[in-house]
C-alpha positions in Angstrom: -14.5 -24.7 30.1 -17.8 -26.6 30.4 -17.7 -30.1 31.7 -20.5 -31.2 29.4 -19.2 -34.1 27.2 -22.0 -34.4 24.6 -23.0 -31.2 22.9 -26.3 -29.4 23.4 -28.4 -29.7 20.2 -30.1 -26.5 19.0 -32.9 -27.6 16.7 -34.1 -24.7 14.4 -35.0 -23.8 10.9 -34.2 -20.1 10.8 -30.5 -19.3 10.2 -30.5 -15.7 11.6 -32.7 -15.6 14.7 -30.4 -17.4 17.1 -27.1 -15.8 16.5 -27.0 -14.2 20.0 -27.7 -17.6 21.5 -24.9 -19.2 19.5 -22.5 -16.4 20.5 -23.3 -16.8 24.2 -22.7 -20.6 24.0 -19.4 -20.0 22.2 -18.2 -17.4 24.7 -18.9 -19.8 27.5 -17.1 -22.6 25.6 -20.2 -24.9 25.8 -20.2 -27.5 23.1 -23.3 -27.4 20.9 -24.5 -28.5 17.5 -26.9 -26.8 15.1 -29.6 -29.1 13.7 -31.6 -28.0 10.6 -35.3 -28.7 11.5 -36.3 -28.4 7.9 -33.9 -31.1 6.7 -33.5 -33.7 9.4 -33.7 -37.4 10.0 -33.6 -39.8 13.0 -33.3 -43.5 13.6 -36.1 -44.8 15.8 -34.0 -47.8 16.8 -30.9 -45.9 17.7 -29.9 -46.5 21.4 -27.4 -43.7 21.8 -28.4 -40.1 21.3 -25.4 -37.9 20.8 -26.7 -34.9 22.7 -26.6 -33.9 26.4 -29.7 -31.8 25.9 -32.1 -31.0 23.0 -33.3 -27.4 22.7 -36.3 -27.1 20.4 -36.3 -23.8 18.6 -38.6 -24.9 15.8 -40.9 -22.0 14.6 -44.6 -22.4 13.7 -44.1 -19.7 11.1 -41.7 -22.0 9.2 -44.3 -22.4 6.5 -43.7 -18.8 5.5 -40.2 -19.9 4.6 -41.3 -23.0 2.8 -40.2 -25.1 5.8 -43.6 -26.3 6.8 -42.4 -29.9 6.5 -40.6 -29.4 9.8 -43.6 -28.4 11.9 -45.5 -31.7 12.3 -42.3 -33.7 12.0 -41.0 -31.9 15.1 -43.9 -33.3 17.2 -42.9 -36.9 16.3 -39.2 -36.2 17.0 -39.8 -34.6 20.4 -42.0 -37.5 21.4 -39.3 -39.9 20.3 -36.5 -38.1 22.2 -38.6 -37.9 25.4 -39.3 -41.7 25.1 -35.6 -42.2 25.1 -35.1 -40.2 28.2 -33.3 -37.4 26.5 -33.8 -34.1 28.3 -35.7 -31.7 26.0 -36.2 -28.0 26.5 -39.6 -26.9 25.1 -40.6 -30.5 24.4 -43.6 -32.2 23.0 -46.2 -30.7 25.2 -44.8 -27.1 24.8 -44.7 -27.5 21.0 -48.3 -28.7 20.9 -49.4 -25.4 22.5 -47.0 -23.5 20.3 -48.7 -24.9 17.2 -52.3 -24.5 18.3 -54.0 -21.2 19.1 -57.1 -23.3 19.9 -55.2 -25.2 22.6 -53.8 -22.0 24.0 -57.3 -20.5 24.4 -58.5 -23.8 26.0 -55.7 -23.6 28.5 -56.6 -20.0 29.4 -60.2 -21.2 29.9 -59.1 -24.1 32.1 -57.0 -21.8 34.3 -59.9 -19.3 34.6 -57.9 -16.5 33.0 -59.5 -13.8 30.8 -59.1 -14.0 27.0 -60.8 -12.5 24.0 -64.1 -14.3 23.2 -63.2 -17.0 20.6 -64.7 -19.7 18.6 -62.9 -22.5 16.7 -63.7 -23.4 13.1 -62.4 -25.9 10.6 -64.1 -24.6 7.4 -64.4 -21.0 6.1 -68.1 -21.5 5.7 -68.5 -21.6 9.5 -66.9 -18.2 10.1 -70.1 -16.1 10.0 -72.0 -18.4 12.3 -69.0 -18.5 14.7 -68.9 -14.7 14.8 -72.5 -14.5 16.0 -72.6 -12.8 19.4 -69.1 -11.4 19.1 -68.3 -7.7 19.0 -66.9 -6.4 15.8 -64.2 -5.9 14.8 -63.2 -9.6 14.8 -60.1 -11.4 13.6 -59.8 -14.8 12.0 -56.5 -16.3 13.2 -55.0 -19.4 11.6 -54.4 -22.0 14.3 -50.7 -22.3 13.3 -49.4 -18.8 12.8 -46.3 -17.2 14.2 -44.8 -13.7 13.6 -48.3 -12.3 13.2 -49.0 -14.5 10.2 -52.4 -15.8 9.3 -54.4 -13.1 11.1 -57.1 -11.0 9.2 -59.3 -8.3 10.7 -62.9 -7.8 9.7 -64.8 -4.7 10.8 -68.4 -5.9 10.0 -70.4 -9.0 9.3 -70.8 -7.8 5.7 -67.0 -7.6 5.3 -66.6 -11.1 6.7 -69.4 -12.5 4.5 -67.8 -11.0 1.4 -64.5 -12.7 2.3 -66.2 -16.0 2.8 -68.1 -15.8 -0.5 -65.0 -14.9 -2.4 -62.8 -17.6 -0.8 -60.6 -15.0 1.0 -60.6 -16.8 4.3 -57.3 -18.7 4.9 -57.4 -21.2 7.8 -53.7 -22.1 7.5 -51.9 -25.3 7.1 -54.0 -27.4 9.5 -57.3 -25.9 8.2 -58.3 -24.7 11.7 -58.7 -21.2 12.9 -60.0 -18.9 15.7 -62.8 -16.4 15.1 -62.0 -13.9 17.9 -63.0 -10.5 19.1 -60.4 -7.9 18.2 -59.1 -6.0 21.2 -58.1 -2.3 21.0 -55.1 -1.9 23.3 -55.4 0.8 25.9 -52.7 3.4 25.7 -51.6 1.8 22.4 -49.5 -1.0 23.8 -49.5 -4.7 24.5 -47.3 -6.3 27.2 -45.0 -9.1 26.5 -43.7 -11.2 29.4 -40.8 -13.6 28.9 -40.3 -16.6 31.2 -37.4 -19.0 31.8 -37.7 -22.3 33.6 -41.4 -21.7 34.2 -40.6 -18.4 36.1 -40.9 -14.7 35.2 -37.8 -13.3 33.5 -38.8 -9.8 32.4 -41.6 -7.8 30.7 -41.8 -5.1 28.1 -44.5 -2.8 26.8 -44.6 -2.8 23.0 -46.3 0.2 21.5 -48.1 -0.3 18.2 -50.6 1.4 16.0 -52.8 -1.7 16.1 -52.5 -2.3 12.4 -49.7 -4.9 12.6 -50.0 -8.2 14.3 -46.3 -8.9 14.1 -45.0 -7.8 17.5 -41.7 -9.8 17.5 -39.7 -8.1 20.2 -36.5 -8.6 18.2 -37.8 -6.4 15.5 -38.5 -3.4 17.7 -36.3 -0.5 16.7 -36.4 2.2 19.5 -37.2 2.9 23.1 -40.1 5.1 24.1 -37.5 7.9 24.5 -36.6 7.6 20.9 -33.2 5.8 21.5 -32.2 3.6 18.6 -31.8 -0.1 19.6 -29.2 -2.5 18.4 -31.5 -5.1 16.7 -29.0 -7.9 16.8 -31.6 -10.6 16.9 -33.7 -9.5 14.0 -34.8 -11.9 11.3 -32.3 -11.1 8.5 -32.2 -7.5 9.8 -35.9 -6.8 9.1 -36.7 -3.3 8.0 -37.3 -0.8 10.9 -40.9 -1.0 11.8 -41.3 2.1 14.0 -42.5 0.2 17.1 -41.3 1.4 20.5 -40.6 -0.6 23.6 -40.0 0.0 27.3 -39.2 -2.1 30.3 -42.1 -2.8 32.6 -42.9 -4.9 35.7 -46.4 -6.3 35.7 -48.5 -6.6 38.9 -47.7 -9.7 41.0 -51.1 -11.4 40.2 -50.3 -11.1 36.5 -46.9 -12.6 37.0 -48.4 -15.4 39.0 -51.0 -16.1 36.2 -48.3 -16.1 33.5 -46.2 -18.6 35.5 -49.2 -20.8 35.8 -49.7 -20.7 32.0 -46.2 -21.7 31.0 -45.9 -24.3 33.7 -49.2 -25.9 32.7 -48.1 -25.8 29.0 -44.7 -27.3 29.7 -43.0 -24.3 28.3 -39.4 -23.9 29.5 -38.6 -20.8 27.5 -41.5 -18.7 26.3 -43.4 -15.4 26.1 -47.0 -14.5 27.0 -48.7 -11.5 25.6 -51.6 -9.6 27.1 -53.3 -6.2 26.8 -56.0 -4.1 28.4 -59.1 -3.5 26.3 -59.6 0.2 25.8 -63.3 -0.3 25.7 -63.9 -1.8 29.2 -60.5 -1.8 31.0 -60.5 -5.6 31.1 -57.1 -7.4 30.9 -57.0 -10.2 28.3 -54.3 -12.8 27.8 -54.2 -13.7 24.1 -50.9 -15.3 22.9 -48.8 -18.1 24.3 -45.4 -18.5 22.7 -42.9 -21.2 23.1 -40.5 -19.5 20.7 -39.0 -16.4 22.2 -36.7 -14.0 20.4 -35.6 -11.8 23.3 -36.0 -8.1 23.0 -33.4 -6.2 20.9 -30.6 -4.5 22.7 -31.8 -6.1 26.0 -29.1 -4.7 28.3 -30.2 -1.1 27.4 -33.9 -2.0 27.6 -34.2 -4.3 30.6 -30.8 -4.0 32.3 -29.4 -7.5 31.7 -28.6 -10.0 29.0 -31.4 -12.7 28.9 -29.3 -14.9 26.6 -26.7 -15.3 29.4 -29.5 -16.4 31.7 -30.8 -18.8 29.0 -27.4 -20.4 28.5 -26.9 -20.8 32.2 -30.3 -22.6 32.3 -29.3 -24.9 29.4 -26.0 -25.7 30.9 -27.6 -26.6 34.3 -30.1 -28.9 32.6 -27.4 -30.6 30.7 -25.2 -31.0 33.8 -28.1 -32.5 35.7 -28.4 -35.2 33.0 -24.6 -35.8 33.2 -24.8 -36.3 36.9 -27.8 -38.6 36.6 -25.8 -40.8 34.1 -22.8 -40.9 36.5 
């Protein structure tokens, strides 16, 4: 039985994604409460916060489920909780990076890490000028995306110009987007690295045909050997998508770079994606995620249960706060 007195708050707007987390908390008899991020309120003057720890699981793709009201609200809430001294996992700073691809690219630039050439626009009319000097194909990525949403590929300047002239460019809910070189992944895979507490946890190769931008590891349905995976973390048991996955350990310099990214971004639990460009062999980091749905059937893929590690991390953070109060 856990010695935590106040429950851990799990703040989220998707009712299916976090069942493995809830199951792990219950098995360890750790008190927790689920908070609906799409329908929430808080009292700024309240002195007592009824949580030992606040775990932010808000998704930037909430707008796809008509829950966009929770996205910007969450930033204010996280800032408020932190001002009250409440320990927050994936707090204000992390969520800023989660909700801005432009900030993610700026962070990679600051750290001197390679990323696809990118420009930032705030009006569709600027897309053609922003693409000047970039190699086609290019993609236009909404600044706030998630689950591969808000990404459109264009194979030529003419194709992009037509989309602009016919009002087919969607910059997303904050009217900001990246215009970015499209990278063709060498050997048909990207690499997803998960981190916990600012440190490397595991990595997987995700094999894709390059036509889909939704590489959620919880949606992957088989290993590279063809073994069917138990996709217990899928969003409402999404249809099988044919993607394959295998465990992988990146080179140490890549692990070091990824740990720098998440530490600088204040991401306690998150995933970084990178790939090698098939055209020139250059490695590019391209996605920083503060919302991680661990790989499906993790024990069979990577050899351990990451949710068990995550719950241990959460309990330790909550215990530290309890000892501090004593």
